[in-house]
N, C-alpha and C positions, 0 to 999 in steps of 0.2 A: 187207585190201583186196579185199573180195568182188567188187566190180565191175571190178576190174583184169583186162584180158585177159592171156592167157599171153604173147603177144608183148610187151606193155608190161612185164610182170613180168620177163621175160628181159632186156630192154633195161635196166631199172632195176638189176637184179642185176649185169649186166656193168659198168655205169657204176660201181657201188659197189665192184666188184672191182678196177677199174683206177685208181680215185681213192681210195686208202687214205691213211693217215697217214704211211706210210714207203714209200720207193721199192722196198725189198726185197719188201714184200708186194704192191705193184703188179705186180712182175715175176713173182711166184708165182701170185697169184690171177687176174690179168688173162688170161693165156693159158689157164689152166684154165677160166675162165668161157667164153671164146670157143670152146673145144673141147668142153666137156662139159655145159654147162647145158641146152642144147636137148634132150639125151637123157634128162634127169632127169625123174622123175615128180613130181607135186605134193608128196608127202611129202619127197622128197629135196630139192626146192627150198626147202621150209620149213626143213629142217635147215640147209641152206647159208645161208639168210637169217639164221637164228638165230646161226650161227657168225660171220657178218659183224658182229654186234653186239659181238663180243669185241675187245679192244684189240690193236693190231698187235704189240706186244712179246710178249704171250702167244701169239698166233697163230704168230709166227715161231719162238718157242721150241718150240712143238708140232710145227710142220712140219719144223724142223731136227733134231728128236729130242733137244733139250736138256732138255725136260721132257715129261711125259705129258699128253696132252689129257684132258678129262673123258670118262668112259666113253661117253657118248652121241655124242661127236664123233670117237671114235678111228678108225672106218672111213673117214669122210670125210676127216679130216686125213691119213691114210695114203694115200688115193687122190690127194689134192692133192700130197703130197710125191713120190709116184711119178711123177705127171705132170710135175712140175718137175725130175725127175731127181735128187732129193735122197736117195732111198732105193733 
């Protein structure tokens, strides 16, 4: 979305974070998005957006530490888990 403004992108990502497939991930990703997305640079936002494409069951397993996330997402998943008070 090359013509999308930063403000619109942040709003869209917040909405996707709060309206997941499971309530657990809503409660993990929603507050993280509200608190952290505005400080992320474009590359970090692109990674976050890519992570949002994953299914909620995998995301929850990664955030909860039940399974390891893909190498490219490890730092972001750890940051999300810390924000949620999981680790």
